[in-house]
N, C-alpha and C positions, 0 to 999 in steps of 0.2 A: 625153254624157260626163259623167262624175262631176266636181263641182267640188273636186279634190283640193288640199290646201294645198301649197304650193310651200314646200320646204325647202331652205334654203342650207347647202351643207356648205363650211366656211371652215375653212382649216387655222390649227390656233392658232400663234401667234408663237412664236419661239424662248423657251426657258423655261419654256412654259406645255403644259399637257396637255388634252385633253378628256375631262370623265367626267360622265356623266350627263347630257349634254346642255349641260353649262356648261366654260367654260374657266376654268382654275385654275393657278397656279403649281404647277410641277413639282418638289416636294422631295423626289423620290425619290434616293437616293446615285447619284453616278457611279463610287464603289468602295467596295467594303468588305471587310474581312479580319478572321474572329474565330479562326483559326487550329486551327479544329476538323475532324476527318476529315483530316487531312494525309496519312495513308497512302494516302488513296484519291484524291488530286489533288495538283496543283502551286499552294503557296501563292502569293498575289499580290505578294511582295515580294523584293527582290533584296539576298542576304546575299550580297555575292560573296567576301569575305572569309572566311566560315565562322565568324563569332564570335556566330551566335546560334542558339538551338535549342527546340525546343517541349517545355514541360514541363506537367505535369498536375497540378492542385490537389487536394487531398484531395476535392472533391466529383465530380472527374472532369472540370472545366472546362481547357481547353488555353491556355495562354499560352503567351508569346514573350520568353524570357528572355536576357539577354547571357550571354556565358561570362567570367567574372573575368580578367583580364588586364593586362598593363602598358601598354597602348596603347589608342586609341578603340575604341569598338564602335558600328558604324554598318550601317544599310540603307536602300535606296531605295526608292521606288515610285511610282508616277502618272506623267503624261505632262507633257511640257515646253509643250503646249499649252493646259493648264490655267490661267486666270486669275482670276476670281473665284469663290474656293470657301473652303469651311473643312476643317479636319481635326479629328474628335473622336475621342475613345481615353481609355482606363481605363490607369494607370498606377500600379507599386508599387514603392517601393525597399526594399530588403532590409536589414534591422536589421543595424549594424554594416556597412555597406557602401555608406553613402551617398555621395553626389558630385553632380554636374551631370548633366542632360539636355538636349540641344538638339533642338529640334523645327524642322526646315527648312521654308519654304512660299515659292513661285515660285523654286524653284530651277534655275539653269542651269547650264552647264559653269564658268562662273567667278564666279556671284555669287549670292546667295541672302539673303532676311530670314531671323533665326532667333532663336527665342526660347529661353533659357536660365533653366532653373529650380534654384537649387542647393538642395536640401533639408537642409542642415547650417545655414544663414545665413538661407533663406529670400529670399534676392534673387533677384530676378527681372528680365531685361533683354531688351529686343528690339533686336538689331542688324542692320545692314546689312554683309554682308562679301562682300569680293570676294579669296576664298580664292588666287588665284593669285598676286595681288599682297601677299599677307600683310595686308591692309587689314580690321579689324574696327572698327566705331564702332558704340558704343553710343546708341539715338536714343531710347530712352524706358526708365524703370525702376520698379518696385514690389516690395512683398512679399509672400509666400505661404505659407500654412504646409502642410506635406505631412508626415504621419508615416510613420515606417519600418513595414511589413508593413500597411499600409492602404492601399486603394485610393483614389485619386484620379482625379476626371472633369476631362479636360483637353479645352479647344477653343481652337483657333488658328484666326482669320479675317482672310483678305485680302480687301476687297470696295473696289472702287477703288483710294484711295490710303489708305484706312484699314486699319490693322493691330491688332488687339486679342488678348488672351490671356486665357482665364477659368480658374480653378480651381473643381471645385465649383459650378459657375453661376455664380460671382461674377465679376466684371471685375476683373483684377487690374492690368492695364496696357495703354494702347493709346497709337498715333500715328499721325502722318500722313506720308507718302513717296512720292514719286512714280518713284523710279528704277528698280523693276522692274515689269512688268506681267504675267508669266506666266512659269509654270514647275512641276517638279515639287514633290517631298516627300521628307523624309529625317528619320530620326532617329540621334541619336549620344548614346553614353554615356561619360563620362571612364573613365579606368583606375582601375582598382582597385574598382569601382563594380559594383553589381549591379541591375539594375531589369528588371522583366518589364511588358510592355505586351499590351492586349487591346482586342478590339472596334473595330478603327479604321474608320471612317466618313467619308468623304467627300462633301460635298454642295456643290451650285453654289450660290453667292451672288449677289443681285441688285445690282448695281452702282448707289449712291446717285446720287440727281440732283444 
């Protein structure tokens, strides 16, 4: 018989993939939505109050914008089983219709962490919220500049007990809190404001040791 090498096929650990014979961290998205070709498929967000619509920019790119109204405009997405993950997206406030945008992470039926960015004042806050009890507590704050009618790259990360918020690649605010371990995601826009969102990508994050 030929002396053939013995090859061991081990299943990669959770969070890793095997590529070209090597185990490496799996950084592929667990969720993505670019709002393109919406007439041919169902988009992956839940706008249950019908306050958002798909608009096309001058270059043909599709974006998701809220309808200006006298109340909040929100949509939900993702799984309540998500734990350590990041939300990346592009965001643009319309000129003369600025206000606040909330990004919720680890959202459950009654609680969440949320970042709030005010494009008029530049104030950014991370809150722990229990909506059913009307309890909203700021646990960190910072300043970020966003210009009307210009796209900003946003990232919100929840990894272990650490929560941090980046604008255009720069960390604006971060904190540690251990009250929520997992949950879905949501965007919300204040009344009389207009915001467009595009290229939502969710990736799994590694829990720090």
